[in-house]
PDBQT receptor file of N, H, CA, C and O in Angstrom, charges set to zero:
ATOM      1  N   MET A   1     -12.473   0.350  -6.092  1.00  0.00    +0.000 N 
ATOM      2  CA  MET A   1     -11.264  -0.180  -5.896  1.00  0.00    +0.000 C 
ATOM      3  C   MET A   1     -10.589   0.832  -4.943  1.00  0.00    +0.000 C 
ATOM      4  O   MET A   1     -10.704   2.044  -5.123  1.00  0.00    +0.000 OA
ATOM      5  N   ALA A   2      -9.924   0.331  -3.984  1.00  0.00    +0.000 N 
ATOM      6  H   ALA A   2      -9.831  -0.653  -3.838  1.00  0.00    +0.000 HD
ATOM      7  CA  ALA A   2      -9.468   1.341  -3.008  1.00  0.00    +0.000 C 
ATOM      8  C   ALA A   2      -7.569   1.400  -3.220  1.00  0.00    +0.000 C 
ATOM      9  O   ALA A   2      -6.797   0.443  -3.283  1.00  0.00    +0.000 OA
ATOM     10  N   LEU A   3      -7.301   2.681  -3.280  1.00  0.00    +0.000 N 
ATOM     11  H   LEU A   3      -7.927   3.459  -3.229  1.00  0.00    +0.000 HD
ATOM     12  CA  LEU A   3      -5.789   2.727  -3.337  1.00  0.00    +0.000 C 
ATOM     13  C   LEU A   3      -5.096   3.307  -1.980  1.00  0.00    +0.000 C 
ATOM     14  O   LEU A   3      -5.575   4.321  -1.470  1.00  0.00    +0.000 OA
ATOM     15  N   SER A   4      -4.025   2.696  -1.426  1.00  0.00    +0.000 N 
ATOM     16  H   SER A   4      -3.636   1.873  -1.840  1.00  0.00    +0.000 HD
ATOM     17  CA  SER A   4      -3.547   3.153  -0.206  1.00  0.00    +0.000 C 
ATOM     18  C   SER A   4      -2.179   3.554  -0.733  1.00  0.00    +0.000 C 
ATOM     19  O   SER A   4      -1.599   2.910  -1.606  1.00  0.00    +0.000 OA
ATOM     20  N   ILE A   5      -1.624   4.801  -0.080  1.00  0.00    +0.000 N 
ATOM     21  H   ILE A   5      -2.096   5.324   0.630  1.00  0.00    +0.000 HD
ATOM     22  CA  ILE A   5      -0.525   5.029  -0.597  1.00  0.00    +0.000 C 
ATOM     23  C   ILE A   5       0.070   5.682   0.666  1.00  0.00    +0.000 C 
ATOM     24  O   ILE A   5      -0.716   6.275   1.405  1.00  0.00    +0.000 OA
ATOM     25  N   SER A   6       1.298   5.640   0.972  1.00  0.00    +0.000 N 
ATOM     26  H   SER A   6       1.937   5.159   0.372  1.00  0.00    +0.000 HD
ATOM     27  CA  SER A   6       1.893   6.405   2.232  1.00  0.00    +0.000 C 
ATOM     28  C   SER A   6       2.210   7.854   1.965  1.00  0.00    +0.000 C 
ATOM     29  O   SER A   6       2.834   8.281   0.994  1.00  0.00    +0.000 OA
ATOM     30  N   LEU A   7       1.624   8.652   3.101  1.00  0.00    +0.000 N 
ATOM     31  H   LEU A   7       1.117   8.305   3.890  1.00  0.00    +0.000 HD
ATOM     32  CA  LEU A   7       1.533   9.890   3.074  1.00  0.00    +0.000 C 
ATOM     33  C   LEU A   7       3.247  10.468   2.805  1.00  0.00    +0.000 C 
ATOM     34  O   LEU A   7       3.593  11.501   2.231  1.00  0.00    +0.000 OA
ATOM     35  N   VAL A   8       3.889   9.686   3.270  1.00  0.00    +0.000 N 
ATOM     36  H   VAL A   8       3.609   8.847   3.737  1.00  0.00    +0.000 HD
ATOM     37  CA  VAL A   8       5.499  10.021   3.299  1.00  0.00    +0.000 C 
ATOM     38  C   VAL A   8       5.931   9.633   1.961  1.00  0.00    +0.000 C 
ATOM     39  O   VAL A   8       6.950  10.236   1.623  1.00  0.00    +0.000 OA
ATOM     40  N   LEU A   9       5.532   8.915   1.198  1.00  0.00    +0.000 N 
ATOM     41  H   LEU A   9       4.704   8.426   1.473  1.00  0.00    +0.000 HD
ATOM     42  CA  LEU A   9       5.825   8.457  -0.133  1.00  0.00    +0.000 C 
ATOM     43  C   LEU A   9       5.424   9.738  -0.882  1.00  0.00    +0.000 C 
ATOM     44  O   LEU A   9       6.237  10.465  -1.451  1.00  0.00    +0.000 OA
ATOM     45  N   VAL A  10       4.018   9.962  -0.829  1.00  0.00    +0.000 N 
ATOM     46  H   VAL A  10       3.357   9.371  -0.366  1.00  0.00    +0.000 HD
ATOM     47  CA  VAL A  10       3.451  11.199  -1.601  1.00  0.00    +0.000 C 
ATOM     48  C   VAL A  10       4.308  12.446  -1.430  1.00  0.00    +0.000 C 
ATOM     49  O   VAL A  10       4.724  13.064  -2.410  1.00  0.00    +0.000 OA
ATOM     50  N   LEU A  11       4.567  12.810  -0.179  1.00  0.00    +0.000 N 
ATOM     51  H   LEU A  11       4.229  12.308   0.618  1.00  0.00    +0.000 HD
ATOM     52  CA  LEU A  11       5.080  14.190   0.263  1.00  0.00    +0.000 C 
ATOM     53  C   LEU A  11       6.673  13.993  -0.357  1.00  0.00    +0.000 C 
ATOM     54  O   LEU A  11       7.245  14.955  -0.871  1.00  0.00    +0.000 OA
ATOM     55  N   GLY A  12       7.190  12.925  -0.276  1.00  0.00    +0.000 N 
ATOM     56  H   GLY A  12       6.725  12.144   0.141  1.00  0.00    +0.000 HD
ATOM     57  CA  GLY A  12       8.561  12.626  -0.854  1.00  0.00    +0.000 C 
ATOM     58  C   GLY A  12       8.550  13.246  -2.320  1.00  0.00    +0.000 C 
ATOM     59  O   GLY A  12       9.189  14.259  -2.602  1.00  0.00    +0.000 OA
ATOM     60  N   ILE A  13       7.754  12.534  -3.234  1.00  0.00    +0.000 N 
ATOM     61  H   ILE A  13       7.235  11.711  -3.004  1.00  0.00    +0.000 HD
ATOM     62  CA  ILE A  13       7.498  12.859  -4.352  1.00  0.00    +0.000 C 
ATOM     63  C   ILE A  13       7.200  14.173  -4.794  1.00  0.00    +0.000 C 
ATOM     64  O   ILE A  13       7.721  14.607  -5.822  1.00  0.00    +0.000 OA
ATOM     65  N   VAL A  14       6.257  14.979  -3.982  1.00  0.00    +0.000 N 
ATOM     66  H   VAL A  14       5.834  14.627  -3.147  1.00  0.00    +0.000 HD
ATOM     67  CA  VAL A  14       6.161  16.426  -4.132  1.00  0.00    +0.000 C 
ATOM     68  C   VAL A  14       7.513  17.282  -3.959  1.00  0.00    +0.000 C 
ATOM     69  O   VAL A  14       7.963  18.115  -4.745  1.00  0.00    +0.000 OA
ATOM     70  N   VAL A  15       8.055  16.850  -2.697  1.00  0.00    +0.000 N 
ATOM     71  H   VAL A  15       7.688  16.173  -2.058  1.00  0.00    +0.000 HD
ATOM     72  CA  VAL A  15       9.345  17.472  -2.438  1.00  0.00    +0.000 C 
ATOM     73  C   VAL A  15      10.365  17.535  -3.517  1.00  0.00    +0.000 C 
ATOM     74  O   VAL A  15      11.017  18.528  -3.839  1.00  0.00    +0.000 OA
ATOM     75  N   VAL A  16      10.430  16.094  -4.144  1.00  0.00    +0.000 N 
ATOM     76  H   VAL A  16       9.900  15.287  -3.883  1.00  0.00    +0.000 HD
ATOM     77  CA  VAL A  16      11.369  16.072  -5.448  1.00  0.00    +0.000 C 
ATOM     78  C   VAL A  16      11.038  16.800  -6.787  1.00  0.00    +0.000 C 
ATOM     79  O   VAL A  16      11.836  17.295  -7.583  1.00  0.00    +0.000 OA
ATOM     80  N   LEU A  17       9.590  16.749  -6.858  1.00  0.00    +0.000 N 
ATOM     81  H   LEU A  17       8.941  16.347  -6.212  1.00  0.00    +0.000 HD
ATOM     82  CA  LEU A  17       9.209  17.621  -7.829  1.00  0.00    +0.000 C 
ATOM     83  C   LEU A  17       9.380  18.907  -7.763  1.00  0.00    +0.000 C 
ATOM     84  O   LEU A  17       9.755  19.425  -8.815  1.00  0.00    +0.000 OA
ATOM     85  N   LEU A  18       9.203  19.701  -6.726  1.00  0.00    +0.000 N 
ATOM     86  H   LEU A  18       8.898  19.280  -5.871  1.00  0.00    +0.000 HD
ATOM     87  CA  LEU A  18       9.510  20.805  -6.105  1.00  0.00    +0.000 C 
ATOM     88  C   LEU A  18      10.832  21.412  -6.664  1.00  0.00    +0.000 C 
ATOM     89  O   LEU A  18      10.994  22.442  -7.319  1.00  0.00    +0.000 OA
ATOM     90  N   ILE A  19      11.791  20.427  -6.196  1.00  0.00    +0.000 N 
ATOM     91  H   ILE A  19      11.659  19.591  -5.664  1.00  0.00    +0.000 HD
ATOM     92  CA  ILE A  19      13.259  20.866  -6.276  1.00  0.00    +0.000 C 
ATOM     93  C   ILE A  19      13.660  20.731  -7.914  1.00  0.00    +0.000 C 
ATOM     94  O   ILE A  19      14.449  21.492  -8.473  1.00  0.00    +0.000 OA
ATOM     95  N   ARG A  20      12.966  19.626  -8.559  1.00  0.00    +0.000 N 
ATOM     96  H   ARG A  20      12.324  19.007  -8.104  1.00  0.00    +0.000 HD
ATOM     97  CA  ARG A  20      13.284  19.681  -9.916  1.00  0.00    +0.000 C 
ATOM     98  C   ARG A  20      12.878  20.593 -10.641  1.00  0.00    +0.000 C 
ATOM     99  O   ARG A  20      13.598  20.818 -11.614  1.00  0.00    +0.000 OA
ATOM    100  N   THR A  21      11.613  21.468 -10.487  1.00  0.00    +0.000 N 
ATOM    101  H   THR A  21      11.028  21.286  -9.697  1.00  0.00    +0.000 HD
ATOM    102  CA  THR A  21      11.066  22.339 -11.006  1.00  0.00    +0.000 C 
ATOM    103  C   THR A  21      11.579  23.809 -10.713  1.00  0.00    +0.000 C 
ATOM    104  O   THR A  21      11.253  24.870 -11.245  1.00  0.00    +0.000 OA
ATOM    105  N   LYS A  22      12.521  23.529  -9.663  1.00  0.00    +0.000 N 
ATOM    106  H   LYS A  22      12.786  22.667  -9.231  1.00  0.00    +0.000 HD
ATOM    107  CA  LYS A  22      13.193  24.894  -9.030  1.00  0.00    +0.000 C 
ATOM    108  C   LYS A  22      12.296  25.855  -8.322  1.00  0.00    +0.000 C 
ATOM    109  O   LYS A  22      12.507  27.052  -8.123  1.00  0.00    +0.000 OA
ATOM    110  N   SER A  23      11.082  25.016  -7.911  1.00  0.00    +0.000 N 
ATOM    111  H   SER A  23      10.911  24.044  -8.072  1.00  0.00    +0.000 HD
ATOM    112  CA  SER A  23      10.114  25.935  -7.201  1.00  0.00    +0.000 C 
ATOM    113  C   SER A  23      10.922  26.095  -5.737  1.00  0.00    +0.000 C 
ATOM    114  O   SER A  23      11.112  27.211  -5.255  1.00  0.00    +0.000 OA
ATOM    115  N   VAL A  24      11.246  25.222  -5.271  1.00  0.00    +0.000 N 
ATOM    116  H   VAL A  24      11.092  24.315  -5.662  1.00  0.00    +0.000 HD
ATOM    117  CA  VAL A  24      12.130  25.170  -3.973  1.00  0.00    +0.000 C 
ATOM    118  C   VAL A  24      13.387  24.730  -4.094  1.00  0.00    +0.000 C 
ATOM    119  O   VAL A  24      13.620  23.717  -4.754  1.00  0.00    +0.000 OA
ATOM    120  N   LYS A  25      14.392  25.447  -3.457  1.00  0.00    +0.000 N 
ATOM    121  H   LYS A  25      14.202  26.269  -2.920  1.00  0.00    +0.000 HD
ATOM    122  CA  LYS A  25      15.565  25.078  -3.615  1.00  0.00    +0.000 C 
ATOM    123  C   LYS A  25      16.160  23.871  -2.779  1.00  0.00    +0.000 C 
ATOM    124  O   LYS A  25      15.773  23.661  -1.629  1.00  0.00    +0.000 OA
ATOM    125  N   PRO A  26      16.900  23.264  -3.260  1.00  0.00    +0.000 N 
ATOM    126  CA  PRO A  26      17.415  21.933  -2.216  1.00  0.00    +0.000 C 
ATOM    127  C   PRO A  26      17.806  22.423  -0.573  1.00  0.00    +0.000 C 
ATOM    128  O   PRO A  26      17.697  21.634   0.366  1.00  0.00    +0.000 OA
ATOM    129  N   GLY A  27      18.214  23.668  -0.427  1.00  0.00    +0.000 N 
ATOM    130  H   GLY A  27      18.302  24.309  -1.190  1.00  0.00    +0.000 HD
ATOM    131  CA  GLY A  27      18.644  23.804   0.815  1.00  0.00    +0.000 C 
ATOM    132  C   GLY A  27      17.433  24.256   1.433  1.00  0.00    +0.000 C 
ATOM    133  O   GLY A  27      17.514  23.898   2.608  1.00  0.00    +0.000 OA
ATOM    134  N   ALA A  28      16.496  24.778   1.271  1.00  0.00    +0.000 N 
ATOM    135  H   ALA A  28      16.429  25.069   0.316  1.00  0.00    +0.000 HD
ATOM    136  CA  ALA A  28      15.109  24.898   1.695  1.00  0.00    +0.000 C 
ATOM    137  C   ALA A  28      14.412  23.761   1.964  1.00  0.00    +0.000 C 
ATOM    138  O   ALA A  28      13.835  23.674   3.049  1.00  0.00    +0.000 OA
ATOM    139  N   ALA A  29      14.357  22.833   1.136  1.00  0.00    +0.000 N 
ATOM    140  H   ALA A  29      14.825  22.904   0.255  1.00  0.00    +0.000 HD
ATOM    141  CA  ALA A  29      13.760  21.524   1.273  1.00  0.00    +0.000 C 
ATOM    142  C   ALA A  29      14.323  20.824   2.415  1.00  0.00    +0.000 C 
ATOM    143  O   ALA A  29      13.560  20.351   3.256  1.00  0.00    +0.000 OA
ATOM    144  N   ILE A  30      15.878  20.685   2.555  1.00  0.00    +0.000 N 
ATOM    145  H   ILE A  30      16.498  21.069   1.871  1.00  0.00    +0.000 HD
ATOM    146  CA  ILE A  30      16.369  19.966   3.443  1.00  0.00    +0.000 C 
ATOM    147  C   ILE A  30      15.863  20.897   4.786  1.00  0.00    +0.000 C 
ATOM    148  O   ILE A  30      15.560  20.195   5.751  1.00  0.00    +0.000 OA
ATOM    149  N   VAL A  31      15.759  22.021   4.944  1.00  0.00    +0.000 N 
ATOM    150  H   VAL A  31      16.005  22.590   4.159  1.00  0.00    +0.000 HD
ATOM    151  CA  VAL A  31      15.447  22.667   6.077  1.00  0.00    +0.000 C 
ATOM    152  C   VAL A  31      13.847  22.092   6.704  1.00  0.00    +0.000 C 
ATOM    153  O   VAL A  31      13.578  21.735   7.851  1.00  0.00    +0.000 OA
ATOM    154  N   CYS A  32      12.971  22.162   5.514  1.00  0.00    +0.000 N 
ATOM    155  H   CYS A  32      13.190  22.453   4.582  1.00  0.00    +0.000 HD
ATOM    156  CA  CYS A  32      11.441  21.552   5.815  1.00  0.00    +0.000 C 
ATOM    157  C   CYS A  32      11.834  20.255   6.410  1.00  0.00    +0.000 C 
ATOM    158  O   CYS A  32      11.602  20.028   7.597  1.00  0.00    +0.000 OA
ATOM    159  N   VAL A  33      12.469  19.319   5.575  1.00  0.00    +0.000 N 
ATOM    160  H   VAL A  33      12.658  19.504   4.611  1.00  0.00    +0.000 HD
ATOM    161  CA  VAL A  33      12.640  18.035   5.997  1.00  0.00    +0.000 C 
ATOM    162  C   VAL A  33      13.056  17.983   7.766  1.00  0.00    +0.000 C 
ATOM    163  O   VAL A  33      12.377  17.403   8.614  1.00  0.00    +0.000 OA
ATOM    164  N   LEU A  34      13.977  18.533   7.951  1.00  0.00    +0.000 N 
ATOM    165  H   LEU A  34      14.529  19.004   7.263  1.00  0.00    +0.000 HD
ATOM    166  CA  LEU A  34      14.641  18.788   9.314  1.00  0.00    +0.000 C 
ATOM    167  C   LEU A  34      13.522  19.245  10.232  1.00  0.00    +0.000 C 
ATOM    168  O   LEU A  34      13.367  18.573  11.251  1.00  0.00    +0.000 OA
ATOM    169  N   PHE A  35      12.799  20.176  10.053  1.00  0.00    +0.000 N 
ATOM    170  H   PHE A  35      12.925  20.722   9.225  1.00  0.00    +0.000 HD
ATOM    171  CA  PHE A  35      11.901  20.592  10.701  1.00  0.00    +0.000 C 
ATOM    172  C   PHE A  35      10.897  19.766  11.226  1.00  0.00    +0.000 C 
ATOM    173  O   PHE A  35      10.562  19.622  12.402  1.00  0.00    +0.000 OA
ATOM    174  N   GLY A  36      10.394  19.164  10.058  1.00  0.00    +0.000 N 
ATOM    175  H   GLY A  36      10.666  19.282   9.103  1.00  0.00    +0.000 HD
ATOM    176  CA  GLY A  36       9.398  17.910  10.241  1.00  0.00    +0.000 C 
ATOM    177  C   GLY A  36       9.945  16.647  10.983  1.00  0.00    +0.000 C 
ATOM    178  O   GLY A  36       9.235  15.905  11.662  1.00  0.00    +0.000 OA
ATOM    179  N   PHE A  37      11.307  16.483  10.774  1.00  0.00    +0.000 N 
ATOM    180  H   PHE A  37      11.884  17.086  10.223  1.00  0.00    +0.000 HD
ATOM    181  CA  PHE A  37      11.719  15.370  11.660  1.00  0.00    +0.000 C 
ATOM    182  C   PHE A  37      11.876  15.830  13.286  1.00  0.00    +0.000 C 
ATOM    183  O   PHE A  37      11.580  15.101  14.233  1.00  0.00    +0.000 OA
ATOM    184  N   PHE A  38      12.328  17.001  13.374  1.00  0.00    +0.000 N 
ATOM    185  H   PHE A  38      12.568  17.593  12.605  1.00  0.00    +0.000 HD
ATOM    186  CA  PHE A  38      12.325  17.235  14.962  1.00  0.00    +0.000 C 
ATOM    187  C   PHE A  38      11.061  17.702  15.609  1.00  0.00    +0.000 C 
ATOM    188  O   PHE A  38      10.930  17.683  16.833  1.00  0.00    +0.000 OA
ATOM    189  N   LEU A  39      10.050  18.158  14.723  1.00  0.00    +0.000 N 
ATOM    190  H   LEU A  39      10.156  18.173  13.729  1.00  0.00    +0.000 HD
ATOM    191  CA  LEU A  39       8.682  18.249  15.106  1.00  0.00    +0.000 C 
ATOM    192  C   LEU A  39       8.131  16.819  15.498  1.00  0.00    +0.000 C 
ATOM    193  O   LEU A  39       7.456  16.691  16.519  1.00  0.00    +0.000 OA
ATOM    194  N   ALA A  40       8.357  15.989  14.864  1.00  0.00    +0.000 N 
ATOM    195  H   ALA A  40       8.906  16.094  14.034  1.00  0.00    +0.000 HD
ATOM    196  CA  ALA A  40       7.790  14.352  15.179  1.00  0.00    +0.000 C 
ATOM    197  C   ALA A  40       8.410  14.351  16.386  1.00  0.00    +0.000 C 
ATOM    198  O   ALA A  40       7.757  13.524  17.021  1.00  0.00    +0.000 OA
ATOM    199  N   GLY A  41       9.178  14.723  17.025  1.00  0.00    +0.000 N 
ATOM    200  H   GLY A  41       9.709  15.395  16.509  1.00  0.00    +0.000 HD
ATOM    201  CA  GLY A  41       9.673  14.285  18.306  1.00  0.00    +0.000 C 
ATOM    202  C   GLY A  41       9.210  14.937  19.571  1.00  0.00    +0.000 C 
ATOM    203  O   GLY A  41       9.534  14.602  20.711  1.00  0.00    +0.000 OA
ATOM    204  N   THR A  42       8.168  16.209  19.115  1.00  0.00    +0.000 N 
ATOM    205  H   THR A  42       7.905  16.481  18.189  1.00  0.00    +0.000 HD
ATOM    206  CA  THR A  42       7.699  16.909  20.073  1.00  0.00    +0.000 C 
ATOM    207  C   THR A  42       6.243  16.472  20.903  1.00  0.00    +0.000 C 
ATOM    208  O   THR A  42       5.657  15.424  20.632  1.00  0.00    +0.000 OA
ATOM    209  N   SER A  43       5.865  17.215  21.711  1.00  0.00    +0.000 N 
ATOM    210  H   SER A  43       6.341  18.067  21.932  1.00  0.00    +0.000 HD
ATOM    211  CA  SER A  43       4.542  16.665  22.186  1.00  0.00    +0.000 C 
ATOM    212  C   SER A  43       3.269  16.883  21.287  1.00  0.00    +0.000 C 
ATOM    213  O   SER A  43       2.171  16.353  21.459  1.00  0.00    +0.000 OA
ATOM    214  N   ILE A  44       3.621  17.754  20.308  1.00  0.00    +0.000 N 
ATOM    215  H   ILE A  44       4.513  18.185  20.168  1.00  0.00    +0.000 HD
ATOM    216  CA  ILE A  44       2.443  18.171  19.536  1.00  0.00    +0.000 C 
ATOM    217  C   ILE A  44       2.150  16.953  18.333  1.00  0.00    +0.000 C 
ATOM    218  O   ILE A  44       1.107  16.797  17.699  1.00  0.00    +0.000 OA
ATOM    219  N   ALA A  45       3.282  16.238  18.249  1.00  0.00    +0.000 N 
ATOM    220  H   ALA A  45       4.129  16.365  18.764  1.00  0.00    +0.000 HD
ATOM    221  CA  ALA A  45       3.176  15.302  17.046  1.00  0.00    +0.000 C 
ATOM    222  C   ALA A  45       1.993  14.275  17.167  1.00  0.00    +0.000 C 
ATOM    223  O   ALA A  45       1.533  13.843  16.110  1.00  0.00    +0.000 OA
ATOM    224  N   PRO A  46       1.472  13.857  18.319  1.00  0.00    +0.000 N 
ATOM    225  CA  PRO A  46       0.359  12.975  18.221  1.00  0.00    +0.000 C 
ATOM    226  C   PRO A  46      -1.037  13.893  17.761  1.00  0.00    +0.000 C 
ATOM    227  O   PRO A  46      -1.889  13.430  17.003  1.00  0.00    +0.000 OA
ATOM    228  N   ASN A  47      -1.099  15.039  18.257  1.00  0.00    +0.000 N 
ATOM    229  H   ASN A  47      -0.407  15.416  18.873  1.00  0.00    +0.000 HD
ATOM    230  CA  ASN A  47      -2.162  15.695  17.426  1.00  0.00    +0.000 C 
ATOM    231  C   ASN A  47      -2.123  15.948  16.113  1.00  0.00    +0.000 C 
ATOM    232  O   ASN A  47      -3.141  15.944  15.421  1.00  0.00    +0.000 OA
ATOM    233  N   ILE A  48      -0.753  16.228  15.585  1.00  0.00    +0.000 N 
ATOM    234  H   ILE A  48       0.074  16.232  16.147  1.00  0.00    +0.000 HD
ATOM    235  CA  ILE A  48      -0.839  16.466  14.120  1.00  0.00    +0.000 C 
ATOM    236  C   ILE A  48      -1.371  14.983  13.337  1.00  0.00    +0.000 C 
ATOM    237  O   ILE A  48      -2.149  14.862  12.391  1.00  0.00    +0.000 OA
ATOM    238  N   ASN A  49      -0.600  13.887  14.152  1.00  0.00    +0.000 N 
ATOM    239  H   ASN A  49       0.032  13.986  14.920  1.00  0.00    +0.000 HD
ATOM    240  CA  ASN A  49      -0.936  12.801  13.304  1.00  0.00    +0.000 C 
ATOM    241  C   ASN A  49      -2.548  12.309  13.210  1.00  0.00    +0.000 C 
ATOM    242  O   ASN A  49      -3.072  11.718  12.266  1.00  0.00    +0.000 OA
ATOM    243  N   ARG A  50      -3.253  12.788  14.640  1.00  0.00    +0.000 N 
ATOM    244  H   ARG A  50      -2.827  13.268  15.407  1.00  0.00    +0.000 HD
ATOM    245  CA  ARG A  50      -4.506  12.651  14.188  1.00  0.00    +0.000 C 
ATOM    246  C   ARG A  50      -5.378  13.395  13.416  1.00  0.00    +0.000 C 
ATOM    247  O   ARG A  50      -6.398  12.982  12.865  1.00  0.00    +0.000 OA
ATOM    248  N   PHE A  51      -4.942  14.467  13.405  1.00  0.00    +0.000 N 
ATOM    249  H   PHE A  51      -4.113  14.803  13.853  1.00  0.00    +0.000 HD
ATOM    250  CA  PHE A  51      -5.475  15.537  12.507  1.00  0.00    +0.000 C 
ATOM    251  C   PHE A  51      -5.203  14.917  11.064  1.00  0.00    +0.000 C 
ATOM    252  O   PHE A  51      -6.206  14.581  10.434  1.00  0.00    +0.000 OA
ATOM    253  N   VAL A  52      -3.967  14.729  10.476  1.00  0.00    +0.000 N 
ATOM    254  H   VAL A  52      -3.152  15.002  10.988  1.00  0.00    +0.000 HD
ATOM    255  CA  VAL A  52      -3.690  14.068   9.165  1.00  0.00    +0.000 C 
ATOM    256  C   VAL A  52      -4.506  12.739   8.997  1.00  0.00    +0.000 C 
ATOM    257  O   VAL A  52      -5.032  12.486   7.913  1.00  0.00    +0.000 OA
ATOM    258  N   THR A  53      -4.591  12.052   9.863  1.00  0.00    +0.000 N 
ATOM    259  H   THR A  53      -4.164  12.257  10.744  1.00  0.00    +0.000 HD
ATOM    260  CA  THR A  53      -5.355  10.603   9.924  1.00  0.00    +0.000 C 
ATOM    261  C   THR A  53      -7.009  11.228   9.575  1.00  0.00    +0.000 C 
ATOM    262  O   THR A  53      -7.631  10.966   8.545  1.00  0.00    +0.000 OA
ATOM    263  N   GLY A  54      -7.355  11.832  10.360  1.00  0.00    +0.000 N 
ATOM    264  H   GLY A  54      -6.851  12.045  11.196  1.00  0.00    +0.000 HD
ATOM    265  CA  GLY A  54      -8.694  12.368  10.308  1.00  0.00    +0.000 C 
ATOM    266  C   GLY A  54      -9.220  12.800   8.864  1.00  0.00    +0.000 C 
ATOM    267  O   GLY A  54     -10.287  12.459   8.351  1.00  0.00    +0.000 OA
ATOM    268  N   VAL A  55      -8.112  13.728   8.256  1.00  0.00    +0.000 N 
ATOM    269  H   VAL A  55      -7.246  14.004   8.672  1.00  0.00    +0.000 HD
ATOM    270  CA  VAL A  55      -8.257  14.373   7.078  1.00  0.00    +0.000 C 
ATOM    271  C   VAL A  55      -8.419  13.247   5.924  1.00  0.00    +0.000 C 
ATOM    272  O   VAL A  55      -9.345  13.199   5.114  1.00  0.00    +0.000 OA
ATOM    273  N   ALA A  56      -7.325  12.350   6.017  1.00  0.00    +0.000 N 
ATOM    274  H   ALA A  56      -6.572  12.389   6.674  1.00  0.00    +0.000 HD
ATOM    275  CA  ALA A  56      -7.371  11.179   5.165  1.00  0.00    +0.000 C 
ATOM    276  C   ALA A  56      -8.427  10.497   5.111  1.00  0.00    +0.000 C 
ATOM    277  O   ALA A  56      -8.824  10.178   3.990  1.00  0.00    +0.000 OA
ATOM    278  N   ASP A  57      -9.224  10.055   6.351  1.00  0.00    +0.000 N 
ATOM    279  H   ASP A  57      -8.901  10.314   7.261  1.00  0.00    +0.000 HD
ATOM    280  CA  ASP A  57     -10.190   9.321   6.519  1.00  0.00    +0.000 C 
ATOM    281  C   ASP A  57     -11.565  10.147   5.907  1.00  0.00    +0.000 C 
ATOM    282  O   ASP A  57     -12.506   9.534   5.403  1.00  0.00    +0.000 OA
ATOM    283  N   MET A  58     -11.527  11.520   6.024  1.00  0.00    +0.000 N 
ATOM    284  H   MET A  58     -10.762  12.018   6.433  1.00  0.00    +0.000 HD
ATOM    285  CA  MET A  58     -12.635  11.997   5.136  1.00  0.00    +0.000 C 
ATOM    286  C   MET A  58     -12.360  12.025   3.894  1.00  0.00    +0.000 C 
ATOM    287  O   MET A  58     -13.383  12.006   3.211  1.00  0.00    +0.000 OA
ATOM    288  N   ILE A  59     -11.245  12.069   3.207  1.00  0.00    +0.000 N 
ATOM    289  H   ILE A  59     -10.414  12.085   3.762  1.00  0.00    +0.000 HD
ATOM    290  CA  ILE A  59     -10.820  12.007   1.812  1.00  0.00    +0.000 C 
ATOM    291  C   ILE A  59     -11.363  10.463   1.385  1.00  0.00    +0.000 C 
ATOM    292  O   ILE A  59     -12.210  10.280   0.511  1.00  0.00    +0.000 OA
ATOM    293  N   GLY A  60     -10.756   9.450   2.120  1.00  0.00    +0.000 N 
ATOM    294  H   GLY A  60     -10.068   9.599   2.831  1.00  0.00    +0.000 HD
ATOM    295  CA  GLY A  60     -11.216   8.307   1.813  1.00  0.00    +0.000 C 
ATOM    296  C   GLY A  60     -12.638   7.739   1.590  1.00  0.00    +0.000 C 
ATOM    297  O   GLY A  60     -12.933   6.815   0.832  1.00  0.00    +0.000 OA
ATOM    298  N   HIS A  61     -13.550   8.524   2.460  1.00  0.00    +0.000 N 
ATOM    299  H   HIS A  61     -13.311   9.275   3.076  1.00  0.00    +0.000 HD
ATOM    300  CA  HIS A  61     -14.997   8.256   2.329  1.00  0.00    +0.000 C 
ATOM    301  C   HIS A  61     -15.709   9.174   1.216  1.00  0.00    +0.000 C 
ATOM    302  O   HIS A  61     -16.925   9.221   1.031  1.00  0.00    +0.000 OA
ATOM    303  N   ILE A  62     -14.848   9.808   0.595  1.00  0.00    +0.000 N 
ATOM    304  H   ILE A  62     -13.860   9.770   0.746  1.00  0.00    +0.000 HD
ATOM    305  CA  ILE A  62     -15.546  10.505  -0.404  1.00  0.00    +0.000 C 
ATOM    306  C   ILE A  62     -15.901   9.621  -1.606  1.00  0.00    +0.000 C 
ATOM    307  O   ILE A  62     -15.038   8.867  -2.055  1.00  0.00    +0.000 OA
ATOM    308  N   ARG A  63     -17.189   9.676  -2.179  1.00  0.00    +0.000 N 
ATOM    309  H   ARG A  63     -17.890  10.289  -1.813  1.00  0.00    +0.000 HD
ATOM    310  CA  ARG A  63     -17.657   8.832  -3.094  1.00  0.00    +0.000 C 
ATOM    311  C   ARG A  63     -17.831   9.696  -4.414  1.00  0.00    +0.000 C 
ATOM    312  O   ARG A  63     -18.333  10.820  -4.398  1.00  0.00    +0.000 OA
ATOM    313  N   PHE A  64     -17.390   9.092  -5.504  1.00  0.00    +0.000 N 
ATOM    314  H   PHE A  64     -16.983   8.179  -5.516  1.00  0.00    +0.000 HD
ATOM    315  CA  PHE A  64     -17.582   9.710  -6.675  1.00  0.00    +0.000 C 
ATOM    316  C   PHE A  64     -18.573   9.267  -7.517  1.00  0.00    +0.000 C 
ATOM    317  O   PHE A  64     -18.760   9.826  -8.597  1.00  0.00    +0.000 OA
TER     318      PHE A  64
């Protein structure tokens, strides 16, 4: 059975959990989100996207 979950959803859940457990303060989380938002508009964004897609594909091909 294949399970497909958006990486944005997974990372969003991780951020919420880190804030709730007080591992990351809300201000730091907002700065990280803004950094990611502005990084997405740079010329390096396609390279990051290809890297993350490649890692996700490798994980998806792991057989247990």
